[in-house]
Backbone and ligand atoms as CSV (ligand in chain L), in Angstrom:
chain,resi,resn,atom,element,x,y,z
A,1,MET,N,N,9.314,-8.141,-5.509
A,1,MET,CA,C,9.680,-7.808,-4.129
A,1,MET,C,C,10.978,-7.020,-4.142
A,2,ASN,N,N,11.192,-6.242,-3.126
A,2,ASN,CA,C,12.364,-5.385,-3.094
A,2,ASN,C,C,13.532,-6.004,-2.349
A,3,VAL,N,N,13.335,-7.146,-1.783
A,3,VAL,CA,C,14.418,-7.786,-1.062
A,3,VAL,C,C,14.521,-9.227,-1.507
A,4,ALA,N,N,15.749,-9.735,-1.532
A,4,ALA,CA,C,15.952,-11.126,-1.883
A,4,ALA,C,C,15.391,-12.007,-0.784
A,5,THR,N,N,15.091,-13.256,-1.146
A,5,THR,CA,C,14.434,-14.137,-0.175
A,5,THR,C,C,15.270,-14.331,1.076
A,6,ASP,N,N,16.586,-14.529,0.902
A,6,ASP,CA,C,17.432,-14.722,2.077
A,6,ASP,C,C,17.405,-13.505,2.980
A,7,ASP,N,N,17.480,-12.333,2.341
A,7,ASP,CA,C,17.426,-11.095,3.114
A,7,ASP,C,C,16.092,-10.994,3.842
A,8,LEU,N,N,15.044,-11.421,3.150
A,8,LEU,CA,C,13.718,-11.325,3.731
A,8,LEU,C,C,13.628,-12.151,5.006
A,9,ASN,N,N,14.178,-13.356,4.952
A,9,ASN,CA,C,14.155,-14.201,6.144
A,9,ASN,C,C,14.871,-13.525,7.301
A,10,GLN,N,N,15.980,-12.891,6.969
A,10,GLN,CA,C,16.740,-12.170,7.993
A,10,GLN,C,C,15.896,-11.056,8.603
A,11,ILE,N,N,15.222,-10.346,7.732
A,11,ILE,CA,C,14.420,-9.221,8.202
A,11,ILE,C,C,13.256,-9.714,9.051
A,12,VAL,N,N,12.670,-10.835,8.615
A,12,VAL,CA,C,11.576,-11.402,9.390
A,12,VAL,C,C,12.040,-11.698,10.801
A,13,ASP,N,N,13.227,-12.293,10.884
A,13,ASP,CA,C,13.761,-12.613,12.211
A,13,ASP,C,C,13.973,-11.349,13.029
A,14,ASN,N,N,14.453,-10.315,12.353
A,14,ASN,CA,C,14.768,-9.089,13.068
A,14,ASN,C,C,13.510,-8.368,13.541
A,15,PHE,N,N,12.540,-8.281,12.669
A,15,PHE,CA,C,11.369,-7.467,12.988
A,15,PHE,C,C,10.205,-8.285,13.536
A,16,SER,N,N,10.199,-9.575,13.219
A,16,SER,CA,C,9.135,-10.462,13.718
A,16,SER,C,C,7.741,-9.955,13.387
A,17,VAL,N,N,7.610,-9.294,12.273
A,17,VAL,CA,C,6.292,-8.725,11.979
A,17,VAL,C,C,5.709,-9.225,10.666
A,18,TYR,N,N,6.417,-10.115,9.957
A,18,TYR,CA,C,5.995,-10.416,8.602
A,18,TYR,C,C,4.923,-11.503,8.575
A,19,GLY,N,N,3.697,-11.083,8.605
A,19,GLY,CA,C,2.618,-12.031,8.446
A,19,GLY,C,C,2.381,-12.926,9.636
A,20,VAL,N,N,2.867,-12.526,10.764
A,20,VAL,CA,C,2.640,-13.336,11.955
A,20,VAL,C,C,1.800,-12.519,12.929
A,21,PRO,N,N,1.136,-13.185,13.867
A,21,PRO,CA,C,0.365,-12.434,14.860
A,21,PRO,C,C,1.263,-11.495,15.655
A,22,PHE,N,N,0.667,-10.606,16.343
A,22,PHE,CA,C,1.413,-9.586,17.067
A,22,PHE,C,C,1.340,-9.798,18.568
A,23,PRO,N,N,2.161,-10.709,19.067
A,23,PRO,CA,C,2.136,-10.933,20.509
A,23,PRO,C,C,2.982,-9.908,21.244
A,24,PHE,N,N,3.639,-9.043,20.489
A,24,PHE,CA,C,4.587,-8.119,21.120
A,24,PHE,C,C,4.134,-6.676,20.935
A,25,GLY,N,N,4.632,-5.815,21.785
A,25,GLY,CA,C,4.317,-4.402,21.663
A,25,GLY,C,C,5.361,-3.689,20.835
A,26,ARG,N,N,5.166,-2.404,20.680
A,26,ARG,CA,C,6.147,-1.626,19.939
A,26,ARG,C,C,7.406,-1.500,20.776
A,27,ARG,N,N,8.514,-1.416,20.067
A,27,ARG,CA,C,9.766,-1.280,20.804
A,27,ARG,C,C,10.318,0.126,20.603
A,28,GLY,N,N,11.153,0.522,21.516
A,28,GLY,CA,C,11.788,1.823,21.373
A,28,GLY,C,C,10.814,2.958,21.663
A,29,SER,N,N,11.308,4.175,21.459
A,29,SER,CA,C,10.466,5.323,21.716
A,29,SER,C,C,9.470,5.488,20.588
A,30,VAL,N,N,8.273,5.888,20.901
A,30,VAL,CA,C,7.265,6.053,19.862
A,30,VAL,C,C,6.872,7.509,19.692
A,31,GLY,N,N,7.376,8.369,20.564
A,31,GLY,CA,C,7.125,9.793,20.397
A,31,GLY,C,C,5.645,10.093,20.275
A,32,THR,N,N,5.313,10.892,19.273
A,32,THR,CA,C,3.920,11.331,19.127
A,32,THR,C,C,3.186,10.558,18.038
A,33,LEU,N,N,3.772,9.492,17.541
A,33,LEU,CA,C,3.110,8.736,16.475
A,33,LEU,C,C,1.804,8.143,16.971
A,34,GLU,N,N,0.843,8.132,16.054
A,34,GLU,CA,C,-0.384,7.398,16.343
A,34,GLU,C,C,-0.034,5.913,16.452
A,35,ASN,N,N,-0.752,5.213,17.263
A,35,ASN,CA,C,-0.540,3.773,17.380
A,35,ASN,C,C,-1.843,3.058,17.052
A,36,TRP,N,N,-1.729,1.762,16.770
A,36,TRP,CA,C,-2.955,0.992,16.586
A,36,TRP,C,C,-3.701,0.966,17.905
A,37,ALA,N,N,-4.988,1.061,17.839
A,37,ALA,CA,C,-5.799,1.054,19.062
A,37,ALA,C,C,-7.024,0.181,18.797
A,38,PRO,N,N,-7.577,-0.397,19.847
A,38,PRO,CA,C,-8.712,-1.317,19.664
A,38,PRO,C,C,-9.865,-0.716,18.874
A,39,GLU,N,N,-10.061,0.598,18.989
A,39,GLU,CA,C,-11.194,1.186,18.253
A,39,GLU,C,C,-10.961,1.164,16.736
A,40,LEU,N,N,-9.707,0.866,16.328
A,40,LEU,CA,C,-9.427,0.766,14.895
A,40,LEU,C,C,-9.748,-0.627,14.344
A,41,SER,N,N,-10.055,-1.557,15.210
A,41,SER,CA,C,-10.298,-2.927,14.742
A,41,SER,C,C,-11.440,-2.966,13.731
A,42,VAL,N,N,-11.228,-3.753,12.670
A,42,VAL,CA,C,-12.314,-3.998,11.718
A,42,VAL,C,C,-12.933,-5.370,11.984
A,43,ASP,N,N,-12.569,-5.960,13.104
A,43,ASP,CA,C,-13.144,-7.236,13.559
A,43,ASP,C,C,-12.841,-8.393,12.611
A,44,ILE,N,N,-11.774,-8.263,11.855
A,44,ILE,CA,C,-11.316,-9.359,10.993
A,44,ILE,C,C,-9.816,-9.487,11.245
A,45,GLU,N,N,-9.421,-10.637,11.757
A,45,GLU,CA,C,-8.080,-10.779,12.315
A,45,GLU,C,C,-6.971,-10.479,11.311
A,46,ALA,N,N,-7.094,-11.023,10.098
A,46,ALA,CA,C,-6.013,-10.827,9.121
A,46,ALA,C,C,-5.818,-9.343,8.800
A,47,LEU,N,N,-6.910,-8.607,8.702
A,47,LEU,CA,C,-6.803,-7.178,8.371
A,47,LEU,C,C,-6.258,-6.388,9.561
A,48,ASP,N,N,-6.724,-6.701,10.747
A,48,ASP,CA,C,-6.176,-6.021,11.933
A,48,ASP,C,C,-4.679,-6.294,12.058
A,49,SER,N,N,-4.290,-7.543,11.806
A,49,SER,CA,C,-2.878,-7.909,11.912
A,49,SER,C,C,-2.033,-7.127,10.902
A,50,ASP,N,N,-2.550,-7.003,9.673
A,50,ASP,CA,C,-1.845,-6.189,8.671
A,50,ASP,C,C,-1.695,-4.752,9.161
A,51,HIS,N,N,-2.795,-4.197,9.657
A,51,HIS,CA,C,-2.765,-2.793,10.093
A,51,HIS,C,C,-1.743,-2.587,11.212
A,52,LYS,N,N,-1.708,-3.522,12.149
A,52,LYS,CA,C,-0.743,-3.410,13.238
A,52,LYS,C,C,0.689,-3.442,12.705
A,53,ALA,N,N,0.907,-4.233,11.679
A,53,ALA,CA,C,2.252,-4.330,11.106
A,53,ALA,C,C,2.730,-2.988,10.567
A,54,PHE,N,N,1.815,-2.221,9.963
A,54,PHE,CA,C,2.195,-0.890,9.464
A,54,PHE,C,C,2.623,0.020,10.613
A,55,PHE,N,N,1.858,-0.005,11.688
A,55,PHE,CA,C,2.222,0.846,12.829
A,55,PHE,C,C,3.566,0.414,13.416
A,56,GLU,N,N,3.781,-0.885,13.432
A,56,GLU,CA,C,5.051,-1.397,13.960
A,56,GLU,C,C,6.224,-0.922,13.094
A,57,LEU,N,N,6.037,-0.988,11.793
A,57,LEU,CA,C,7.106,-0.543,10.893
A,57,LEU,C,C,7.350,0.952,11.037
A,58,ALA,N,N,6.295,1.711,11.213
A,58,ALA,CA,C,6.461,3.158,11.404
A,58,ALA,C,C,7.294,3.424,12.651
A,59,ALA,N,N,7.081,2.623,13.696
A,59,ALA,CA,C,7.857,2.796,14.926
A,59,ALA,C,C,9.327,2.454,14.691
A,60,VAL,N,N,9.569,1.419,13.895
A,60,VAL,CA,C,10.953,1.059,13.559
A,60,VAL,C,C,11.619,2.218,12.815
A,61,LEU,N,N,10.892,2.789,11.872
A,61,LEU,CA,C,11.442,3.907,11.088
A,61,LEU,C,C,11.641,5.142,11.960
A,62,GLN,N,N,10.756,5.338,12.897
A,62,GLN,CA,C,10.914,6.496,13.781
A,62,GLN,C,C,12.155,6.344,14.664
A,63,ASP,N,N,12.346,5.154,15.173
A,63,ASP,CA,C,13.538,4.919,15.990
A,63,ASP,C,C,14.802,5.121,15.172
A,64,ALA,N,N,14.775,4.657,13.917
A,64,ALA,CA,C,15.938,4.838,13.044
A,64,ALA,C,C,16.147,6.320,12.741
A,65,ARG,N,N,15.040,7.050,12.553
A,65,ARG,CA,C,15.123,8.483,12.255
A,65,ARG,C,C,15.795,9.240,13.396
A,66,ALA,N,N,15.530,8.798,14.621
A,66,ALA,CA,C,16.084,9.490,15.781
A,66,ALA,C,C,17.612,9.447,15.783
A,67,ALA,N,N,18.169,8.437,15.101
A,67,ALA,CA,C,19.630,8.308,15.048
A,67,ALA,C,C,20.238,9.276,14.032
A,68,GLY,N,N,19.402,9.852,13.153
A,68,GLY,CA,C,19.891,10.820,12.174
A,68,GLY,C,C,19.992,10.237,10.782
A,69,PRO,N,N,19.973,11.133,9.744
A,69,PRO,CA,C,20.030,10.688,8.347
A,69,PRO,C,C,21.299,9.894,8.072
A,70,GLY,N,N,21.152,8.782,7.385
A,70,GLY,CA,C,22.318,7.982,7.013
A,70,GLY,C,C,22.716,6.960,8.053
A,71,GLU,N,N,22.159,7.104,9.273
A,71,GLU,CA,C,22.440,6.112,10.317
A,71,GLU,C,C,21.467,4.943,10.163
A,72,ASN,N,N,21.877,3.817,10.685
A,72,ASN,CA,C,21.009,2.628,10.653
A,72,ASN,C,C,20.508,2.330,9.243
A,73,ASP,N,N,21.411,2.428,8.284
A,73,ASP,CA,C,20.990,2.293,6.890
A,73,ASP,C,C,20.327,0.949,6.613
A,74,LEU,N,N,20.877,-0.117,7.199
A,74,LEU,CA,C,20.301,-1.443,6.940
A,74,LEU,C,C,18.874,-1.523,7.460
A,75,VAL,N,N,18.652,-0.949,8.642
A,75,VAL,CA,C,17.316,-0.964,9.226
A,75,VAL,C,C,16.355,-0.142,8.366
A,76,VAL,N,N,16.797,1.063,7.994
A,76,VAL,CA,C,15.924,1.933,7.197
A,76,VAL,C,C,15.614,1.281,5.856
A,77,ARG,N,N,16.654,0.769,5.214
A,77,ARG,CA,C,16.454,0.146,3.901
A,77,ARG,C,C,15.506,-1.051,4.009
A,78,SER,N,N,15.722,-1.867,5.017
A,78,SER,CA,C,14.882,-3.049,5.197
A,78,SER,C,C,13.445,-2.668,5.532
A,79,ALA,N,N,13.306,-1.659,6.394
A,79,ALA,CA,C,11.957,-1.236,6.781
A,79,ALA,C,C,11.208,-0.653,5.590
A,80,ILE,N,N,11.916,0.097,4.759
A,80,ILE,CA,C,11.263,0.669,3.578
A,80,ILE,C,C,10.889,-0.436,2.589
A,81,ASP,N,N,11.795,-1.400,2.413
A,81,ASP,CA,C,11.471,-2.539,1.541
A,81,ASP,C,C,10.220,-3.250,2.051
A,82,LEU,N,N,10.194,-3.497,3.360
A,82,LEU,CA,C,9.046,-4.189,3.951
A,82,LEU,C,C,7.776,-3.357,3.821
A,83,LEU,N,N,7.920,-2.062,4.044
A,83,LEU,CA,C,6.748,-1.194,3.953
A,83,LEU,C,C,6.137,-1.274,2.553
A,84,GLU,N,N,6.975,-1.200,1.549
A,84,GLU,CA,C,6.447,-1.294,0.181
A,84,GLU,C,C,5.771,-2.640,-0.042
A,85,ASP,N,N,6.377,-3.692,0.476
A,85,ASP,CA,C,5.787,-5.023,0.313
A,85,ASP,C,C,4.470,-5.131,1.076
A,86,TYR,N,N,4.459,-4.632,2.299
A,86,TYR,CA,C,3.219,-4.665,3.097
A,86,TYR,C,C,2.093,-3.953,2.362
A,87,VAL,N,N,2.444,-2.806,1.795
A,87,VAL,CA,C,1.420,-2.002,1.129
A,87,VAL,C,C,0.756,-2.817,0.018
A,88,VAL,N,N,1.565,-3.438,-0.827
A,88,VAL,CA,C,0.957,-4.168,-1.947
A,88,VAL,C,C,0.228,-5.420,-1.440
A,89,GLY,N,N,0.798,-6.100,-0.469
A,89,GLY,CA,C,0.185,-7.325,0.036
A,89,GLY,C,C,-1.117,-7.057,0.783
A,90,HIS,N,N,-1.084,-6.068,1.646
A,90,HIS,CA,C,-2.286,-5.752,2.421
A,90,HIS,C,C,-3.393,-5.192,1.541
A,91,PHE,N,N,-3.017,-4.297,0.648
A,91,PHE,CA,C,-4.046,-3.710,-0.212
A,91,PHE,C,C,-4.672,-4.771,-1.112
A,92,LEU,N,N,-3.866,-5.723,-1.575
A,92,LEU,CA,C,-4.432,-6.817,-2.380
A,92,LEU,C,C,-5.454,-7.580,-1.547
A,93,ARG,N,N,-5.100,-7.903,-0.316
A,93,ARG,CA,C,-6.017,-8.647,0.557
A,93,ARG,C,C,-7.329,-7.873,0.745
A,94,GLU,N,N,-7.178,-6.584,1.033
A,94,GLU,CA,C,-8.361,-5.777,1.321
A,94,GLU,C,C,-9.204,-5.559,0.063
A,95,GLU,N,N,-8.539,-5.306,-1.053
A,95,GLU,CA,C,-9.281,-5.031,-2.285
A,95,GLU,C,C,-10.006,-6.277,-2.782
A,96,ARG,N,N,-9.373,-7.438,-2.668
A,96,ARG,CA,C,-10.054,-8.678,-3.043
A,96,ARG,C,C,-11.283,-8.908,-2.168
A,97,ALA,N,N,-11.140,-8.613,-0.875
A,97,ALA,CA,C,-12.263,-8.809,0.051
A,97,ALA,C,C,-13.417,-7.885,-0.316
A,98,MET,N,N,-13.091,-6.620,-0.591
A,98,MET,CA,C,-14.151,-5.668,-0.945
A,98,MET,C,C,-14.833,-6.076,-2.243
A,99,GLU,N,N,-14.027,-6.543,-3.188
A,99,GLU,CA,C,-14.587,-6.956,-4.479
A,99,GLU,C,C,-15.508,-8.159,-4.297
A,100,SER,N,N,-15.022,-9.161,-3.563
A,100,SER,CA,C,-15.830,-10.377,-3.434
A,100,SER,C,C,-17.077,-10.120,-2.599
A,101,ALA,N,N,-17.026,-9.092,-1.749
A,101,ALA,CA,C,-18.215,-8.751,-0.958
A,101,ALA,C,C,-19.169,-7.859,-1.739
A,102,GLY,N,N,-18.731,-7.388,-2.917
A,102,GLY,CA,C,-19.574,-6.480,-3.694
A,102,GLY,C,C,-19.709,-5.118,-3.038
A,103,TYR,N,N,-18.638,-4.681,-2.371
A,103,TYR,CA,C,-18.679,-3.390,-1.665
A,103,TYR,C,C,-18.875,-2.260,-2.673
A,104,PRO,N,N,-19.901,-1.450,-2.515
A,104,PRO,CA,C,-20.230,-0.460,-3.551
A,104,PRO,C,C,-19.194,0.648,-3.722
A,105,ASP,N,N,-18.439,0.978,-2.665
A,105,ASP,CA,C,-17.439,2.049,-2.776
A,105,ASP,C,C,-16.036,1.508,-3.033
A,106,PHE,N,N,-15.987,0.329,-3.592
A,106,PHE,CA,C,-14.696,-0.311,-3.824
A,106,PHE,C,C,-13.743,0.557,-4.655
A,107,GLU,N,N,-14.226,1.118,-5.739
A,107,GLU,CA,C,-13.330,1.864,-6.644
A,107,GLU,C,C,-12.719,3.081,-5.943
A,108,ALA,N,N,-13.530,3.813,-5.208
A,108,ALA,CA,C,-13.016,4.990,-4.491
A,108,ALA,C,C,-11.987,4.569,-3.447
A,109,HIS,N,N,-12.255,3.461,-2.798
A,109,HIS,CA,C,-11.328,2.959,-1.774
A,109,HIS,C,C,-10.014,2.531,-2.425
A,110,ARG,N,N,-10.137,1.848,-3.544
A,110,ARG,CA,C,-8.949,1.372,-4.253
A,110,ARG,C,C,-8.076,2.563,-4.691
A,111,LEU,N,N,-8.714,3.644,-5.095
A,111,LEU,CA,C,-7.957,4.828,-5.509
A,111,LEU,C,C,-7.196,5.440,-4.331
A,112,GLN,N,N,-7.801,5.420,-3.165
A,112,GLN,CA,C,-7.092,5.911,-1.974
A,112,GLN,C,C,-5.844,5.076,-1.720
A,113,HIS,N,N,-5.996,3.770,-1.859
A,113,HIS,CA,C,-4.836,2.893,-1.706
A,113,HIS,C,C,-3.747,3.266,-2.718
A,114,GLN,N,N,-4.171,3.522,-3.947
A,114,GLN,CA,C,-3.203,3.822,-5.008
A,114,GLN,C,C,-2.407,5.090,-4.682
A,115,VAL,N,N,-3.088,6.102,-4.180
A,115,VAL,CA,C,-2.412,7.368,-3.847
A,115,VAL,C,C,-1.366,7.127,-2.755
A,116,PHE,N,N,-1.745,6.351,-1.749
A,116,PHE,CA,C,-0.796,6.074,-0.663
A,116,PHE,C,C,0.371,5.225,-1.165
A,117,ARG,N,N,0.041,4.225,-1.971
A,117,ARG,CA,C,1.091,3.355,-2.525
A,117,ARG,C,C,2.092,4.190,-3.327
A,118,ASP,N,N,1.602,5.131,-4.116
A,118,ASP,CA,C,2.482,5.986,-4.931
A,118,ASP,C,C,3.351,6.880,-4.045
A,119,LYS,N,N,2.766,7.378,-2.958
A,119,LYS,CA,C,3.524,8.257,-2.066
A,119,LYS,C,C,4.678,7.496,-1.415
A,120,VAL,N,N,4.376,6.306,-0.916
A,120,VAL,CA,C,5.424,5.482,-0.305
A,120,VAL,C,C,6.495,5.129,-1.336
A,121,ALA,N,N,6.058,4.778,-2.536
A,121,ALA,CA,C,7.012,4.388,-3.580
A,121,ALA,C,C,7.932,5.553,-3.948
A,122,ALA,N,N,7.394,6.761,-3.979
A,122,ALA,CA,C,8.208,7.930,-4.336
A,122,ALA,C,C,9.282,8.174,-3.276
A,123,ILE,N,N,8.909,8.036,-2.009
A,123,ILE,CA,C,9.880,8.233,-0.925
A,123,ILE,C,C,10.942,7.133,-0.968
A,124,ALA,N,N,10.492,5.908,-1.185
A,124,ALA,CA,C,11.437,4.789,-1.253
A,124,ALA,C,C,12.423,4.993,-2.405
A,125,LYS,N,N,11.918,5.451,-3.520
A,125,LYS,CA,C,12.785,5.665,-4.685
A,125,LYS,C,C,13.814,6.770,-4.396
A,126,ALA,N,N,13.359,7.839,-3.777
A,126,ALA,CA,C,14.275,8.943,-3.459
A,126,ALA,C,C,15.376,8.453,-2.521
A,127,TYR,N,N,14.987,7.643,-1.555
A,127,TYR,CA,C,15.986,7.114,-0.611
A,127,TYR,C,C,16.993,6.231,-1.332
A,128,ARG,N,N,16.495,5.356,-2.178
A,128,ARG,CA,C,17.403,4.446,-2.900
A,128,ARG,C,C,18.290,5.209,-3.871
A,129,ASN,N,N,17.832,6.381,-4.277
A,129,ASN,CA,C,18.646,7.201,-5.178
A,129,ASN,C,C,19.613,8.105,-4.413
A,130,GLY,N,N,19.663,7.924,-3.081
A,130,GLY,CA,C,20.698,8.625,-2.321
A,130,GLY,C,C,20.236,9.754,-1.437
A,131,ASP,N,N,18.934,10.061,-1.454
A,131,ASP,CA,C,18.443,11.125,-0.583
A,131,ASP,C,C,18.192,10.535,0.806
A,132,LEU,N,N,19.173,10.676,1.687
A,132,LEU,CA,C,19.090,10.047,3.002
A,132,LEU,C,C,18.051,10.697,3.911
A,133,THR,N,N,17.616,11.907,3.554
A,133,THR,CA,C,16.600,12.576,4.378
A,133,THR,C,C,15.177,12.203,3.955
A,134,ALA,N,N,15.049,11.534,2.816
A,134,ALA,CA,C,13.713,11.244,2.267
A,134,ALA,C,C,12.811,10.479,3.226
A,135,PRO,N,N,13.341,9.484,3.987
A,135,PRO,CA,C,12.431,8.706,4.849
A,135,PRO,C,C,11.971,9.438,6.105
A,136,ALA,N,N,12.538,10.609,6.401
A,136,ALA,CA,C,12.223,11.276,7.674
A,136,ALA,C,C,10.716,11.450,7.912
A,137,PRO,N,N,9.948,11.860,6.893
A,137,PRO,CA,C,8.504,12.048,7.166
A,137,PRO,C,C,7.696,10.755,7.160
A,138,LEU,N,N,8.330,9.641,6.770
A,138,LEU,CA,C,7.570,8.406,6.574
A,138,LEU,C,C,6.798,7.925,7.818
A,139,PRO,N,N,7.418,7.908,9.009
A,139,PRO,CA,C,6.660,7.409,10.161
A,139,PRO,C,C,5.347,8.161,10.366
A,140,ASP,N,N,5.398,9.486,10.211
A,140,ASP,CA,C,4.177,10.278,10.404
A,140,ASP,C,C,3.206,10.105,9.240
A,141,ILE,N,N,3.760,10.035,8.021
A,141,ILE,CA,C,2.897,9.828,6.852
A,141,ILE,C,C,2.132,8.510,6.993
A,142,VAL,N,N,2.858,7.475,7.369
A,142,VAL,CA,C,2.235,6.147,7.475
A,142,VAL,C,C,1.180,6.130,8.571
A,143,THR,N,N,1.549,6.603,9.757
A,143,THR,CA,C,0.601,6.485,10.876
A,143,THR,C,C,-0.578,7.444,10.725
A,144,ASP,N,N,-0.313,8.661,10.248
A,144,ASP,CA,C,-1.422,9.616,10.087
A,144,ASP,C,C,-2.409,9.122,9.038
A,145,TRP,N,N,-1.853,8.690,7.895
A,145,TRP,CA,C,-2.727,8.216,6.818
A,145,TRP,C,C,-3.493,6.990,7.278
A,146,LEU,N,N,-2.769,6.065,7.887
A,146,LEU,CA,C,-3.390,4.794,8.256
A,146,LEU,C,C,-4.473,4.989,9.298
A,147,TYR,N,N,-4.175,5.807,10.299
A,147,TYR,CA,C,-5.164,6.004,11.353
A,147,TYR,C,C,-6.455,6.568,10.759
A,148,ALA,N,N,-6.303,7.594,9.939
A,148,ALA,CA,C,-7.486,8.225,9.343
A,148,ALA,C,C,-8.191,7.275,8.369
A,149,HIS,N,N,-7.396,6.554,7.591
A,149,HIS,CA,C,-7.976,5.652,6.583
A,149,HIS,C,C,-8.745,4.512,7.244
A,150,ILE,N,N,-8.158,3.915,8.263
A,150,ILE,CA,C,-8.853,2.803,8.932
A,150,ILE,C,C,-10.117,3.325,9.606
A,151,ALA,N,N,-9.961,4.430,10.352
A,151,ALA,CA,C,-11.090,4.934,11.141
A,151,ALA,C,C,-12.277,5.305,10.264
A,152,LYS,N,N,-12.002,5.834,9.076
A,152,LYS,CA,C,-13.104,6.295,8.218
A,152,LYS,C,C,-13.413,5.291,7.113
A,153,ASP,N,N,-12.419,5.024,6.280
A,153,ASP,CA,C,-12.694,4.263,5.060
A,153,ASP,C,C,-12.779,2.756,5.297
A,154,ASP,N,N,-11.871,2.230,6.093
A,154,ASP,CA,C,-11.955,0.794,6.356
A,154,ASP,C,C,-13.196,0.468,7.186
A,155,HIS,N,N,-13.497,1.334,8.120
A,155,HIS,CA,C,-14.696,1.074,8.924
A,155,HIS,C,C,-15.973,1.170,8.086
A,156,ALA,N,N,-15.898,1.901,6.984
A,156,ALA,CA,C,-17.084,2.023,6.133
A,156,ALA,C,C,-17.445,0.697,5.473
A,157,TYR,N,N,-16.450,-0.174,5.244
A,157,TYR,CA,C,-16.778,-1.447,4.593
A,157,TYR,C,C,-17.179,-2.527,5.594
A,158,ARG,N,N,-17.094,-2.211,6.852
A,158,ARG,CA,C,-17.364,-3.247,7.866
A,158,ARG,C,C,-18.747,-3.896,7.757
A,159,PRO,N,N,-19.788,-3.130,7.487
A,159,PRO,CA,C,-21.093,-3.799,7.393
A,159,PRO,C,C,-21.180,-4.741,6.188
A,160,CYS,N,N,-20.314,-4.526,5.203
A,160,CYS,CA,C,-20.395,-5.296,3.959
A,160,CYS,C,C,-19.382,-6.444,3.916
A,161,VAL,N,N,-18.171,-6.171,4.343
A,161,VAL,CA,C,-17.095,-7.165,4.244
A,161,VAL,C,C,-17.079,-8.029,5.510
A,162,GLN,N,N,-17.224,-9.318,5.288
A,162,GLN,CA,C,-17.202,-10.267,6.400
A,162,GLN,C,C,-15.891,-11.058,6.366
A,163,ALA,N,N,-15.613,-11.730,7.456
A,163,ALA,CA,C,-14.368,-12.507,7.531
A,163,ALA,C,C,-14.286,-13.528,6.399
A,164,SER,N,N,-15.424,-14.050,5.981
A,164,SER,CA,C,-15.431,-15.066,4.914
A,164,SER,C,C,-14.982,-14.497,3.565
A,165,HIS,N,N,-14.986,-13.188,3.427
A,165,HIS,CA,C,-14.529,-12.554,2.179
A,165,HIS,C,C,-13.016,-12.333,2.173
A,166,VAL,N,N,-12.376,-12.508,3.317
A,166,VAL,CA,C,-10.967,-12.108,3.478
A,166,VAL,C,C,-10.050,-13.317,3.435
A,167,ASP,N,N,-9.054,-13.260,2.577
A,167,ASP,CA,C,-8.021,-14.302,2.524
A,167,ASP,C,C,-7.180,-14.210,3.797
A,168,PRO,N,N,-7.116,-15.273,4.598
A,168,PRO,CA,C,-6.372,-15.199,5.853
A,168,PRO,C,C,-4.894,-15.548,5.709
A,169,ALA,N,N,-4.398,-15.661,4.474
A,169,ALA,CA,C,-3.003,-16.063,4.257
A,169,ALA,C,C,-2.045,-15.084,4.941
A,170,PRO,N,N,-0.875,-15.566,5.350
A,170,PRO,CA,C,0.131,-14.645,5.902
A,170,PRO,C,C,0.426,-13.508,4.923
A,171,LEU,N,N,0.761,-12.380,5.480
A,171,LEU,CA,C,1.006,-11.203,4.640
A,171,LEU,C,C,2.092,-11.474,3.600
A,172,ALA,N,N,3.096,-12.246,3.991
A,172,ALA,CA,C,4.179,-12.550,3.042
A,172,ALA,C,C,3.638,-13.239,1.794
A,173,LEU,N,N,2.652,-14.106,1.965
A,173,LEU,CA,C,2.074,-14.780,0.808
A,173,LEU,C,C,1.246,-13.820,-0.034
A,174,MET,N,N,0.588,-12.885,0.619
A,174,MET,CA,C,-0.165,-11.876,-0.141
A,174,MET,C,C,0.782,-11.029,-0.991
A,175,VAL,N,N,1.963,-10.747,-0.427
A,175,VAL,CA,C,2.961,-9.983,-1.189
A,175,VAL,C,C,3.361,-10.763,-2.441
A,176,LEU,N,N,3.631,-12.053,-2.246
A,176,LEU,CA,C,4.032,-12.881,-3.389
A,176,LEU,C,C,2.913,-12.951,-4.417
A,177,GLU,N,N,1.688,-13.033,-3.957
A,177,GLU,CA,C,0.557,-13.068,-4.888
A,177,GLU,C,C,0.446,-11.767,-5.653
A,178,ALA,N,N,0.652,-10.663,-4.961
A,178,ALA,CA,C,0.575,-9.360,-5.620
A,178,ALA,C,C,1.646,-9.245,-6.697
A,179,GLU,N,N,2.814,-9.765,-6.397
A,179,GLU,CA,C,3.882,-9.737,-7.397
A,179,GLU,C,C,3.547,-10.638,-8.561
A,180,GLY,N,N,2.895,-11.753,-8.272
A,180,GLY,CA,C,2.444,-12.636,-9.358
A,180,GLY,C,C,1.451,-11.930,-10.244
A,181,ASP,N,N,0.553,-11.156,-9.612
A,181,ASP,CA,C,-0.413,-10.372,-10.393
A,181,ASP,C,C,0.316,-9.389,-11.287
A,182,ASP,N,N,1.358,-8.741,-10.697
A,182,ASP,CA,C,2.128,-7.772,-11.476
A,182,ASP,C,C,2.780,-8.449,-12.675
A,183,ASP,N,N,3.340,-9.671,-12.418
A,183,ASP,CA,C,4.034,-10.374,-13.492
A,183,ASP,C,C,3.112,-10.643,-14.665
A,184,THR,N,N,1.843,-10.941,-14.333
A,184,THR,CA,C,0.934,-11.267,-15.426
A,184,THR,C,C,0.625,-10.046,-16.267
A,185,LEU,N,N,0.928,-8.858,-15.734
A,185,LEU,CA,C,0.658,-7.632,-16.499
A,185,LEU,C,C,1.820,-7.284,-17.414
A,186,LEU,N,N,2.979,-7.923,-17.170
A,186,LEU,CA,C,4.163,-7.548,-17.965
A,186,LEU,C,C,4.073,-8.072,-19.383
L,1,FE2,FE,FE,-8.130,0.311,3.084
């Protein structure tokens, strides 16, 4: 994980998005970003909740971007840390579900996840290395990719993947599991 546990708790309190249902709407200005919409639902609560969390984080990053490069550093840093964690946790949940359902296009779907994960990681790395402008495209990258990916690729697994194939654990636990998987590879 990219944040210490204590920091994580703080961030959870601040953003209220870590693996919990979404009783709240987006805050701040959302500009032209795509938002989660009911037609994006895959009819499985844990996956919809994960997807909404990405859109919420993109909105947080967009609001921070409006303040200018280098401003709101704690928010940007925390949001990027969370975004990276969400990516690994959510993709693990989705990939396990597709695998256990025997989804025939699993490998192609997994590769799409990998490309997005690498893109986010590259931006996060550039930011941590001091490029304060690196996160500027992130809100649009996240929402554009996610909207298209859910609408086309996630919806493609809907006839195959049922709720019984999906681990309903909070996203934070999926993140920890993904890190455990990583550890076993070391
Ligand atoms: Fe997906």
